[in-house]
C-alpha positions as a Python dict, from the first residue, in 0.01 Angstrom:
ca = {
    (1, 'M'): (0, 0, 0),
    (2, 'A'): (-12, 78, 370),
    (3, 'G'): (-120, -187, 630),
    (4, 'F'): (-170, -122, 989),
    (5, 'Q'): (198, -154, 1083),
    (6, 'E'): (284, 133, 813),
    (7, 'L'): (8, 335, 988),
    (8, 'I'): (153, 289, 1315),
    (9, 'G'): (494, 402, 1149),
    (10, 'G'): (291, 723, 1017),
    (11, 'Y'): (147, 765, 1362),
    (12, 'H'): (527, 802, 1519),
    (13, 'R'): (630, 1020, 1245),
    (14, 'F'): (313, 1249, 1314),
    (15, 'R'): (419, 1227, 1698),
    (16, 'T'): (752, 1333, 1639),
    (17, 'D'): (683, 1609, 1343),
    (18, 'G'): (326, 1698, 1337),
    (19, 'W'): (212, 1695, 1709),
    (20, 'S'): (537, 1810, 1859),
    (21, 'S'): (556, 2100, 1615),
    (22, 'Q'): (194, 2216, 1702),
    (23, 'R'): (190, 2145, 2073),
    (24, 'A'): (4, 2482, 2155),
    (25, 'R'): (-247, 2398, 1875),
    (26, 'W'): (-313, 2044, 2024),
    (27, 'A'): (-331, 2175, 2370),
    (28, 'E'): (-613, 2438, 2254),
    (29, 'L'): (-786, 2155, 2068),
    (30, 'S'): (-774, 1936, 2401),
    (31, 'E'): (-1032, 2208, 2543),
    (32, 'G'): (-1279, 2184, 2245),
    (33, 'Q'): (-1345, 2240, 1892),
    (34, 'S'): (-1494, 2520, 1687),
    (35, 'P'): (-1474, 2437, 1324),
    (36, 'K'): (-1610, 2696, 1071),
    (37, 'V'): (-1694, 2449, 803),
    (38, 'M'): (-1844, 2106, 776),
    (39, 'V'): (-1751, 1899, 492),
    (40, 'I'): (-1959, 1610, 369),
    (41, 'A'): (-1748, 1392, 143),
    (42, 'C'): (-1716, 1053, 6),
    (43, 'S'): (-1529, 758, 192),
    (44, 'D'): (-1322, 702, -119),
    (45, 'S'): (-957, 673, -3),
    (46, 'R'): (-843, 917, -279),
    (47, 'V'): (-1037, 1201, -164),
    (48, 'D'): (-937, 1316, 174),
    (49, 'P'): (-1096, 1678, 245),
    (50, 'A'): (-809, 1766, 494),
    (51, 'Q'): (-562, 1692, 227),
    (52, 'I'): (-739, 1876, -67),
    (53, 'F'): (-821, 2160, 129),
    (54, 'D'): (-493, 2163, 307),
    (55, 'T'): (-633, 2229, 647),
    (56, 'S'): (-506, 2193, 1006),
    (57, 'P'): (-652, 1982, 1293),
    (58, 'G'): (-963, 2140, 1416),
    (59, 'E'): (-1062, 2337, 1116),
    (60, 'I'): (-1310, 2122, 929),
    (61, 'F'): (-1571, 1877, 1073),
    (62, 'V'): (-1595, 1592, 841),
    (63, 'V'): (-1857, 1322, 766),
    (64, 'R'): (-1769, 1078, 495),
    (65, 'N'): (-1974, 806, 342),
    (66, 'V'): (-2057, 626, 13),
    (67, 'A'): (-2097, 878, -269),
    (68, 'N'): (-2121, 1178, 6),
    (69, 'L'): (-2493, 1141, 25),
    (70, 'V'): (-2706, 1307, 285),
    (71, 'P'): (-3056, 1135, 335),
    (72, 'P'): (-3357, 1330, 345),
    (73, 'Y'): (-3482, 1430, 693),
    (74, 'E'): (-3681, 1152, 872),
    (75, 'T'): (-3731, 1066, 1230),
    (76, 'G'): (-3826, 699, 1223),
    (77, 'G'): (-3662, 380, 1179),
    (78, 'G'): (-3287, 281, 1153),
    (79, 'R'): (-2961, 472, 1258),
    (80, 'H'): (-2900, 804, 1131),
    (81, 'G'): (-2530, 851, 1151),
    (82, 'V'): (-2516, 1132, 883),
    (83, 'S'): (-2818, 1307, 1024),
    (84, 'A'): (-2672, 1279, 1376),
    (85, 'A'): (-2335, 1440, 1276),
    (86, 'L'): (-2533, 1700, 1074),
    (87, 'E'): (-2728, 1803, 1383),
    (88, 'F'): (-2427, 1804, 1605),
    (89, 'A'): (-2241, 2039, 1347),
    (90, 'V'): (-2502, 2279, 1289),
    (91, 'T'): (-2687, 2299, 1623),
    (92, 'Q'): (-2399, 2239, 1865),
    (93, 'L'): (-2089, 2343, 1689),
    (94, 'E'): (-2283, 2612, 1516),
    (95, 'V'): (-2077, 2593, 1188),
    (96, 'P'): (-2151, 2872, 946),
    (97, 'E'): (-2101, 2686, 639),
    (98, 'I'): (-2133, 2331, 493),
    (99, 'V'): (-1967, 2192, 181),
    (100, 'V'): (-2103, 1879, 3),
    (101, 'M'): (-1785, 1745, -223),
    (102, 'G'): (-1841, 1499, -487),
    (103, 'H'): (-1543, 1355, -677),
    (104, 'G'): (-1440, 1183, -1011),
    (105, 'A'): (-1426, 795, -1034),
    (106, 'C'): (-1690, 756, -761),
    (107, 'G'): (-1766, 399, -699),
    (108, 'G'): (-2092, 480, -537),
    (109, 'A'): (-2215, 720, -825),
    (110, 'H'): (-2111, 432, -1069),
    (111, 'A'): (-2305, 158, -869),
    (112, 'A'): (-2612, 403, -853),
    (113, 'L'): (-2610, 455, -1247),
    (114, 'T'): (-2526, 80, -1344),
    (115, 'Q'): (-2758, -57, -1055),
    (116, 'R'): (-2483, -296, -980),
    (117, 'F'): (-2609, -408, -658),
    (118, 'A'): (-2981, -371, -739),
    (119, 'D'): (-3059, -754, -692),
    (120, 'A'): (-2847, -790, -381),
    (121, 'E'): (-3124, -746, -149),
    (122, 'N'): (-3010, -878, 182),
    (123, 'G'): (-2696, -1048, 44),
    (124, 'E'): (-2351, -874, -6),
    (125, 'G'): (-2401, -536, -161),
    (126, 'G'): (-2751, -499, -10),
    (127, 'F'): (-2656, -214, 212),
    (128, 'I'): (-2494, -30, -75),
    (129, 'A'): (-2788, -68, -296),
    (130, 'H'): (-3020, 57, -44),
    (131, 'W'): (-2784, 366, 17),
    (132, 'V'): (-2730, 469, -321),
    (133, 'D'): (-3104, 430, -429),
    (134, 'M'): (-3131, 783, -309),
    (135, 'L'): (-3011, 852, -663),
    (136, 'D'): (-3255, 644, -832),
    (137, 'G'): (-3472, 948, -947),
    (138, 'A'): (-3173, 1138, -1083),
    (139, 'R'): (-3054, 808, -1254),
    (140, 'E'): (-3344, 815, -1498),
    (141, 'K'): (-3304, 1171, -1591),
    (142, 'I'): (-2931, 1117, -1667),
    (143, 'I'): (-2972, 808, -1877),
    (144, 'S'): (-3230, 965, -2092),
    (145, 'R'): (-3011, 1259, -2156),
    (146, 'Y'): (-2670, 1089, -2166),
    (147, 'G'): (-2721, 713, -2190),
    (148, 'E'): (-2456, 514, -1983),
    (149, 'G'): (-2118, 641, -2113),
    (150, 'P'): (-1862, 846, -1951),
    (151, 'E'): (-2070, 1182, -1967),
    (152, 'A'): (-2347, 981, -1768),
    (153, 'V'): (-2097, 891, -1508),
    (154, 'R'): (-1975, 1229, -1455),
    (155, 'A'): (-2321, 1371, -1446),
    (156, 'M'): (-2418, 1134, -1174),
    (157, 'E'): (-2102, 1217, -987),
    (158, 'Q'): (-2212, 1575, -985),
    (159, 'E'): (-2570, 1488, -922),
    (160, 'T'): (-2473, 1342, -593),
    (161, 'V'): (-2399, 1688, -470),
    (162, 'R'): (-2721, 1821, -593),
    (163, 'V'): (-2921, 1569, -429),
    (164, 'S'): (-2747, 1600, -110),
    (165, 'M'): (-2783, 1973, -124),
    (166, 'R'): (-3157, 1930, -170),
    (167, 'N'): (-3176, 1666, 110),
    (168, 'L'): (-2985, 1905, 348),
    (169, 'R'): (-3259, 2170, 310),
    (170, 'T'): (-3545, 1920, 428),
    (171, 'F'): (-3373, 1944, 787),
    (172, 'P'): (-3559, 2210, 965),
    (173, 'F'): (-3257, 2305, 1148),
    (174, 'V'): (-3072, 2370, 832),
    (175, 'A'): (-3348, 2547, 657),
    (176, 'E'): (-3414, 2777, 932),
    (177, 'R'): (-3049, 2889, 974),
    (178, 'E'): (-3004, 2914, 599),
    (179, 'A'): (-3316, 3147, 578),
    (180, 'A'): (-3188, 3344, 879),
    (181, 'G'): (-2841, 3395, 708),
    (182, 'K'): (-2674, 3204, 956),
    (183, 'L'): (-2573, 2908, 745),
    (184, 'T'): (-2443, 2890, 388),
    (185, 'L'): (-2441, 2573, 180),
    (186, 'H'): (-2163, 2514, -93),
    (187, 'G'): (-2140, 2212, -355),
    (188, 'A'): (-1795, 2117, -501),
    (189, 'Y'): (-1645, 1849, -703),
    (190, 'F'): (-1295, 1724, -716),
    (191, 'A'): (-1174, 1565, -1022),
    (192, 'I'): (-917, 1306, -927),
    (193, 'A'): (-771, 1272, -1267),
    (194, 'D'): (-635, 1636, -1296),
    (195, 'G'): (-663, 1733, -933),
    (196, 'M'): (-904, 2023, -1019),
    (197, 'L'): (-1170, 2125, -770),
    (198, 'H'): (-1497, 2255, -935),
    (199, 'V'): (-1755, 2473, -731),
    (200, 'M'): (-2124, 2461, -779),
    (201, 'D'): (-2281, 2764, -883),
    (202, 'E'): (-2647, 2881, -788),
    (203, 'D'): (-2798, 2748, -1106),
    (204, 'G'): (-2634, 2388, -1009),
    (205, 'S'): (-2370, 2392, -1266),
    (206, 'F'): (-1986, 2351, -1184),
    (207, 'A'): (-1693, 2578, -1246),
    (208, 'A'): (-1318, 2541, -1168),
    (209, 'A'): (-1240, 2709, -853),
}
């Protein structure tokens, strides 16, 4: 497993191979960025959007958090990291597309389904519990249909995408641009076990890309 010193070694390889071979690209990026897609993904170390989509620096604007969740629009209380990044991408960078990507073996989705941290309150796990409780409404429906087995886990992993898509549309600047045809939202699900990407249809179902 890579520790910090291994990361420094990786940096030196990047400087020698990656950065040097794309000097013109990096010079261009030093003047600004104009990504065409915002990707909202999970923080999970196994699902790096840049790797999955095989992108180059400057092509995607990425936000990663537990279970790739977008909170609903609100203006009061707390810090709003995801909301700030979303606002920047949509209103300042004017990205024309947003992708919400869930994934298999998602610990955040599993925690929401099992309510593993429900009793944490202000102790360890409290921040996680309060974050994934955005999925509480979906949890009840999923358990009533699938129980709490593997089917329920996968259903919850995919539901994180649907919930985030619905919450995205509560932001006025997202809804306005989508209605005007200036912004398109996409849902996706990456299955770690087989490396397959599934894209969400308009009806909320997922099909292999």
